C-alpha positions as CSV (number, residue, x, y, z in Angstrom):
1,M,12.4,-1.1,-2.3
2,P,13.6,-2.7,-5.4
3,I,11.4,-2.1,-8.6
4,S,10.9,-5.6,-8.9
5,E,8.7,-5.5,-6.0
6,I,6.8,-2.5,-6.4
7,R,6.0,-4.4,-9.9
8,C,4.9,-7.4,-7.9
9,L,2.8,-5.4,-5.8
10,R,1.4,-3.5,-8.8
11,D,0.5,-6.5,-10.4
12,G,-1.2,-8.2,-7.2
13,D,1.6,-10.9,-6.9
14,V,2.4,-11.1,-3.0
15,G,3.8,-14.7,-3.0
16,G,7.4,-13.3,-2.6
17,F,6.8,-11.4,0.6
18,D,7.0,-12.6,4.0
19,E,3.4,-13.4,5.8
20,N,3.7,-10.0,8.1
21,E,4.2,-8.2,4.7
22,R,1.2,-10.0,3.1
23,V,-0.6,-9.1,6.2
24,A,0.3,-5.5,6.0
25,I,-0.1,-5.3,2.3
26,A,-4.0,-6.9,2.7
27,F,-4.3,-4.5,5.6
28,A,-3.2,-1.8,3.6
29,E,-5.4,-2.4,0.6
30,A,-8.4,-2.6,2.9
31,V,-7.9,0.9,4.1
32,E,-7.7,2.1,0.5
33,D,-10.8,0.5,-0.5
34,R,-12.2,1.4,3.2
35,T,-13.0,-2.3,4.2
36,V,-11.0,-3.2,7.2
37,D,-13.1,-5.3,9.2
38,D,-12.8,-7.1,12.9
39,A,-11.4,-10.0,11.0
40,L,-8.8,-8.5,9.4
41,W,-7.8,-6.3,12.4
42,E,-7.4,-9.1,14.4
43,K,-5.3,-10.9,11.9
44,A,-3.3,-7.9,11.5
45,S,-2.9,-7.7,15.2
46,T,-0.9,-10.9,15.5
47,W,1.9,-9.0,13.6
48,F,1.3,-5.4,14.8
49,T,0.4,-3.5,17.7
50,P,-2.6,-1.1,17.4
51,A,-0.2,1.8,17.7
52,Q,1.3,0.5,14.6
53,L,-1.9,-0.4,12.7
54,A,-2.8,3.1,13.3
55,D,0.3,4.4,11.6
56,L,-0.1,2.1,8.8
57,T,-3.8,3.2,8.5
58,M,-2.8,7.1,8.4
59,L,0.2,6.2,6.0
60,V,-1.9,4.7,3.6
61,G,-4.2,7.4,4.0
62,F,-1.8,10.3,3.3
63,Y,-0.2,8.5,0.0
64,G,-3.8,7.9,-0.9
65,L,-4.4,11.7,-0.7
66,A,-1.2,12.5,-2.2
67,S,-1.6,10.3,-5.1
68,R,-5.4,11.8,-5.8
69,F,-3.7,15.5,-5.4
70,V,-1.3,15.2,-8.1
71,M,-3.3,13.1,-10.3
72,A,-6.2,15.8,-10.1
73,L,-3.6,18.4,-10.8
74,G,-2.1,16.4,-13.5
75,V,1.4,16.7,-12.3
76,P,3.8,15.0,-14.8
77,L,6.5,12.6,-13.6
78,D,9.7,14.2,-13.4
79,E,12.0,14.3,-16.3
80,G,13.6,10.9,-16.6
81,V,11.3,9.2,-14.5
82,A,9.7,6.3,-16.0
83,G,6.1,5.2,-14.8
84,L,5.4,2.0,-13.5
85,D,2.9,1.0,-16.5
86,L,6.3,0.0,-18.3
87,P,7.4,-3.4,-17.8
């Protein structure tokens, strides 16, 4: 994924993504916020199978866990790696 797309995600600018990607992004954000409801599940189901949605849910959960783990322990970025707070 290009850094430009990562920055768009960071900034909430999803207009450049395809419809199925925007649905996946909305679903992932809802998983992180613990707000997946029946309407979102139904909408996501038009693009993804139940197994794929389960996989996406697990993936979002894993990365949320990994992120909280490194933040809680204060793990620094690798040398030479810039954070996404930079333009």
